[in-house]
C-alpha positions in Angstrom: -43.9 34.6 147.6 -40.5 34.6 145.7 -39.5 31.2 144.1 -37.4 29.1 145.8 -33.8 29.7 145.4 -32.8 28.3 142.0 -29.6 26.4 141.5 -29.4 27.5 137.9 -26.0 27.6 136.7 -24.4 27.0 140.1 -21.8 24.4 141.2 -23.0 22.0 143.9 -21.6 19.3 146.2 -24.1 16.5 146.8 -24.0 14.8 150.1 -26.2 12.3 152.0 -26.1 10.2 155.1 -26.9 6.4 155.3 -27.7 5.8 158.7 -28.7 2.5 160.3 -31.6 4.1 162.2 -33.2 5.3 158.8 -35.8 3.7 156.9 -35.2 2.9 153.1 -37.2 5.9 152.2 -35.1 8.2 154.5 -31.5 6.9 153.8 -29.1 8.1 151.2 -27.1 5.8 148.7 -25.0 5.8 145.7 -28.2 5.4 143.5 -30.2 8.1 145.3 -27.4 10.3 144.9 -27.4 9.9 141.2 -31.0 10.8 141.2 -30.2 13.8 143.3 -27.7 14.6 140.5 -30.4 14.4 138.0 -32.7 16.6 139.8 -29.8 19.1 140.1 -29.3 19.2 136.5 -33.1 19.5 135.8 -32.8 22.7 138.0 -29.8 23.8 135.9 -27.0 23.1 138.3 -23.9 21.1 138.0 -22.6 18.5 140.4 -18.9 18.9 141.2 -18.5 16.3 143.9 -20.3 13.7 146.0 -19.9 12.9 149.7 -21.8 9.9 151.2 -21.4 9.3 154.9 -22.4 6.1 157.0 -23.0 6.1 160.6 -25.5 4.5 163.0 -27.4 7.9 163.7 -27.2 11.4 162.3 -25.4 13.9 164.4 -28.0 16.4 165.9 -25.9 19.3 165.4 -24.2 18.8 161.7 -26.1 15.9 160.7 -23.0 14.0 159.2 -20.6 14.6 162.0 -17.9 17.3 162.4 -15.2 15.4 160.5 -17.4 14.8 157.5 -18.8 18.4 157.5 -15.2 19.7 157.3 -14.6 17.1 154.5 -17.5 18.8 152.6 -16.2 22.2 153.4 -12.5 21.3 151.8 -14.4 19.8 148.8 -16.5 23.1 148.4 -13.2 25.2 148.5 -11.6 22.8 145.9 -14.4 22.9 143.5 -15.6 26.5 143.9 -19.2 25.2 144.8 -21.5 27.6 146.0 -24.2 25.1 147.1 -24.2 21.9 149.2 -27.3 19.9 148.5 -28.3 17.0 150.9 -30.2 13.9 149.8 -31.8 13.9 153.1 -34.3 16.3 154.8 -32.4 18.5 157.5 -33.7 20.7 160.4 -33.3 24.3 160.3 -30.5 24.3 163.0 -28.6 21.6 161.0 -28.8 23.7 157.9 -27.4 26.7 160.0 -24.7 24.6 161.4 -23.6 22.9 158.1 -23.8 26.6 156.3 -21.4 27.8 159.2 -18.8 25.0 158.5 -18.7 24.8 154.7 -19.2 28.4 154.0 -21.7 27.6 151.3 -25.5 27.7 151.1 -27.2 24.3 152.0 -30.4 22.9 150.7 -31.9 19.6 151.4 -33.7 17.2 148.6 -37.2 18.8 149.4 -36.0 22.3 148.9 -34.5 21.2 145.5 -37.6 19.5 144.2 -39.7 22.7 145.2 -37.3 24.6 143.3 -37.8 22.4 140.2 -41.6 22.6 140.6 -41.5 26.5 141.0 -39.7 26.5 137.6 -42.0 24.1 135.8 -45.4 25.5 137.0 -47.1 27.3 134.1 -50.9 27.4 134.7 -52.5 29.3 137.7 -53.4 26.2 139.5 -50.0 24.9 139.1 -48.4 28.1 140.4 -50.8 28.3 143.4 -50.2 24.8 144.4 -46.4 25.1 144.2 -46.5 28.4 146.3 -48.7 26.7 149.0 -46.1 23.8 149.0 -43.4 26.3 149.4 -44.9 28.3 152.4 -45.8 25.0 154.1 -42.2 24.0 153.8 -40.7 27.2 154.9 -43.0 28.3 157.6 -41.4 25.8 160.3 -38.1 26.9 159.2 -38.2 30.7 159.8 -35.2 31.5 162.1 -35.8 32.5 165.6 -33.4 35.2 165.3 -33.7 38.4 163.3 -30.6 40.5 163.0 -32.6 43.6 161.6 -35.2 43.7 164.3 -33.2 42.7 167.3 -33.9 40.3 170.1 -37.0 40.6 172.3 -36.3 40.2 176.1 -36.6 41.8 179.6 -34.6 44.7 180.8 -33.0 47.9 179.8 -31.7 47.9 176.4 -33.3 44.4 175.4 -36.9 45.5 174.7 -37.6 45.4 170.9 -40.4 46.7 168.9 -43.9 45.5 169.9 -43.7 42.8 167.1 -40.5 41.3 165.7 -40.0 40.8 161.9 -40.2 37.1 162.5 -43.7 37.2 163.9 -44.7 39.6 161.2 -43.4 37.2 158.5 -45.3 34.2 160.3 -48.5 36.1 160.3 -48.2 37.1 156.8 -47.4 33.5 155.5 -50.4 32.0 157.7 -52.6 34.5 156.0 -51.3 33.8 152.6 -51.6 30.0 153.1 -55.2 30.6 154.1 -55.9 32.5 151.0 -54.0 29.9 148.7 -56.1 27.1 150.3 -59.3 29.2 149.6 -58.2 29.4 145.9 -57.4 25.9 145.6 -60.7 25.0 147.0 -62.4 27.0 144.4 -60.3 25.0 141.8 -61.5 21.8 143.3 -65.0 22.9 143.2 -64.6 23.6 139.4 -63.2 20.2 138.9 -65.9 18.8 140.8 -68.5 20.4 138.4 -66.7 19.1 135.5 -66.4 15.5 137.1 -70.0 15.5 137.6 -70.6 16.5 134.0 -68.3 13.6 132.9 -70.2 11.3 135.2 -73.7 12.5 133.8 -72.3 11.8 130.2 -71.1 8.5 131.3 -67.5 9.1 130.1 -65.0 6.9 131.7 -61.8 8.5 133.1 -58.3 6.8 132.5 -55.2 8.2 134.3 -51.7 8.0 133.7 -49.5 7.5 136.8 -45.8 6.6 137.0 -42.2 7.6 138.2 -41.0 10.7 136.8 -39.6 10.4 133.3 -41.2 7.1 132.7 -42.7 8.5 129.5 -46.2 9.3 130.5 -46.5 12.6 128.3 -45.0 10.7 125.3 -47.7 8.0 125.7 -50.5 10.6 126.0 -49.2 12.2 122.8 -49.0 8.9 120.9 -52.5 7.9 122.1 -54.2 11.3 121.4 -52.1 13.4 119.4 -52.0 16.0 122.3 -48.6 17.5 121.2 -47.5 18.4 124.7 -43.7 18.9 125.5 -42.3 15.4 126.3 -38.5 15.9 127.1 -36.2 13.4 128.6 -35.9 15.2 132.0 -37.4 14.9 135.4 -40.8 16.6 136.3 -41.2 17.9 132.6 -44.9 17.7 133.0 -46.4 19.4 136.1 -49.8 20.6 135.1 -52.2 17.9 134.4 -53.6 17.6 130.6 -56.7 15.6 129.8 -57.5 14.6 126.2 -60.5 12.5 124.8 -59.2 9.2 123.5 -61.1 6.9 121.2 -60.4 3.4 122.4 -62.7 1.6 119.8 -65.9 2.1 117.8 -68.0 1.6 121.1 -65.6 3.1 123.8 -64.5 6.7 124.4 -62.5 7.8 127.4 -60.8 11.0 128.9 -57.3 10.3 129.3 -55.3 12.3 132.0 -51.5 12.8 132.5 -50.6 13.5 136.0 -47.4 14.8 137.7 -44.7 12.2 138.1 -43.9 10.7 141.2 -40.4 10.3 142.9 -38.8 8.8 145.8 -38.8 11.0 148.9 -41.5 13.3 147.4 -42.1 16.1 149.9 -45.4 15.5 151.7 -46.0 19.2 151.3 -46.2 18.7 147.3 -48.6 15.7 147.8 -50.9 17.9 150.1 -50.8 21.1 147.9 -51.3 19.0 144.7 -54.3 17.2 146.1 -56.7 19.3 143.7 -54.8 17.7 140.8 -54.0 14.3 142.2 -57.6 13.7 143.3 -58.3 13.0 139.6 -56.7 9.3 140.5 -59.4 8.9 143.2 -62.1 9.2 140.5 -60.3 7.2 137.7 -62.2 4.2 136.3 -58.7 2.7 135.3 -55.1 3.5 136.1 -52.4 3.0 133.6 -49.0 2.7 135.7 -46.4 3.7 133.1 -43.0 2.0 133.9 -39.5 2.6 132.4 -38.6 -0.9 131.5 -35.0 0.1 130.9 -34.7 1.7 134.3 -32.2 -0.1 136.3 -34.0 0.9 139.6 -37.5 0.0 138.1 -38.4 -2.3 141.0 -38.0 0.4 143.7 -39.6 3.1 141.5 -42.7 0.7 141.0 -42.9 0.3 144.6 -42.9 4.1 145.2 -45.7 4.5 142.8 -47.6 1.5 144.2 -47.4 3.2 147.7 -48.8 6.6 146.5 -51.6 4.8 144.3 -52.7 3.1 147.4 -52.9 6.5 149.3 -54.7 8.5 146.4 -56.7 6.2 144.2 -60.1 4.5 145.1 -59.6 1.0 146.6 -60.0 -1.7 144.0 -59.6 0.5 140.8 -58.0 -1.6 137.7 -54.2 -0.7 137.3 -52.7 -1.9 134.1 -48.9 -2.1 134.2 -47.5 -0.7 131.1 -43.9 -1.2 130.4 -42.7 1.6 128.3 -39.4 2.1 126.1 -39.3 -1.8 125.5 -37.5 -0.8 122.1 -34.3 -0.3 124.4 -34.4 -3.9 125.5 -33.5 -7.1 123.9 -36.5 -9.4 123.4 -35.4 -11.9 126.0 -35.2 -9.3 128.6 -38.8 -7.9 128.2 -41.1 -8.1 131.3 -43.1 -11.3 131.2 -45.8 -10.3 133.9 -49.3 -11.7 133.5 -51.7 -8.9 132.4 -49.1 -6.3 131.7 -48.4 -4.7 128.3 -44.9 -3.9 126.7 -44.8 -0.9 124.5 -42.8 1.9 123.0 -44.6 5.2 123.1 -42.0 6.6 121.0 -42.5 4.1 118.0 -46.0 3.2 118.8 -45.2 -0.6 119.2 -47.7 -2.3 121.4 -50.2 0.7 121.7 -52.9 -1.2 120.1 -52.6 -4.0 122.7 -52.8 -1.2 125.4 -56.0 -0.1 124.0 -57.4 -3.6 124.1 -56.5 -3.9 127.7 -58.2 -0.6 128.5 -61.2 -1.8 127.0 -61.2 -5.0 128.7 -60.8 -3.4 132.1 -63.6 -0.7 131.3 -65.8 -3.7 129.9 -65.6 -5.8 132.8 -69.2 -6.1 134.3 -70.6 -4.5 131.3 -72.8 -6.0 128.5 -73.4 -4.9 125.0 -77.1 -6.1 124.5 -80.2 -5.5 122.3 -83.3 -5.2 124.4 -86.9 -4.9 122.9 -88.9 -2.8 125.3 -92.5 -2.6 125.2 -94.1 0.9 124.6 -95.4 1.0 128.0 -91.8 1.2 129.1 -90.8 4.2 126.8 -90.0 6.1 129.9 -87.2 3.8 130.8 -85.3 5.2 127.8 -84.3 8.1 129.8 -83.0 5.8 132.6 -80.9 4.1 130.0 -79.5 7.4 128.5 -78.6 8.5 132.1 -76.9 5.3 133.3 -75.8 3.3 130.2 -74.2 4.0 126.7 -77.1 3.8 124.2 -75.7 2.9 120.9 -78.8 2.8 118.7 -82.7 3.4 119.2 -85.4 2.2 116.7 -89.1 2.1 117.0 -90.6 -1.2 115.8 -93.9 -2.5 115.4 -93.6 -4.7 118.5 -91.7 -2.4 120.7 -88.6 -0.3 121.2 -85.4 -1.9 120.1 -82.5 -0.4 122.0 -78.8 -1.5 121.7 -76.9 -0.3 124.8 -73.8 -1.2 126.8 -75.2 -1.6 130.4 -73.8 -2.6 133.8 -74.7 -5.8 135.8 -77.6 -4.2 137.5 -79.6 -2.7 134.4 -78.7 -6.0 132.7 -80.4 -7.8 135.4 -83.4 -5.6 135.4 -83.8 -5.9 131.7 -83.0 -9.4 131.0 -86.4 -10.3 130.3 -86.5 -8.1 127.4 -83.2 -9.1 125.7 -83.4 -9.8 122.0 -81.1 -12.6 120.9 
């Protein structure tokens, strides 16, 4: 499929509707229009005007009402804009009506985010996921009228060919969606094999999550020296990166960066990126990276919190990591119990974060030395499979084993503990 129509280099008017019947997630505001402008700039476009309409309910025909649509038309003519981008989701008929009134191409927020993802995807997996999301978005939006193939109907002169171009397109898209799902299922199988190997090797997984541009990639670089691109722009990281991290002398983990979240993230993207996002379901600890200098951080934290509740396994520990604290005065730093304030850029607070990770992973774990009788030599294999064995030595009175074990093994072997 061709990539979503890019906004690169184009002037655009941004518009949104604040309707009383909308939920907070659905409505537009001055703040969400600012974020939409940042998305547009990320795609390479330029904002030349903003229009925010308030009314009780959306107009079924033109969404914002005829008068406001004409106001947008005048702004388009005045600025030379080629695009109008809405902060809300639009129906195909509303897009068609607005394009007719304004004389410009009309996109909604979801289409713009899809465009950015299409630009950012670099790996085969990322490209597959974006293509699937694009098809899922555009399939229900295919027009019911096809100028080149004519109209199907009854009577002389109205009979078209046996199959309209629209029906051909839909069949092709459904076939391609099925193939993409199959290829992504294969990706998930590979991930499953890798995950089982990690579990067999008893390697914990720590995943970075957060609102887009909170500094997850910068933190991954600071902790692991990954040297992945970390620019100050939305959705700079799309493809998941995993690196080994030495937390302490006795604790090693795999640290995974994930795609950033955003308000009104199209559900097609969440669905398509399940192969990537399911890493959250198997993570042993989540680090919620928060931009502490963000004026809207509470709302952005709520967005991430909702997605964590949908995607992560219940009860997984979440460490709130307030990043970019070097941009705040000391008296303005978050004082939340159990959280960590850091600067991934300067390295400030990173050691405290590592201690928090080890504490969360160590809950319910015991580093103990056992003296096992030689009659239990076969139990060593169980320890190697289900615990972290640090040292084994064969003494005259038994096998001396130093290991980090969970509560169950600790209880089973408590009689053999060596003080």
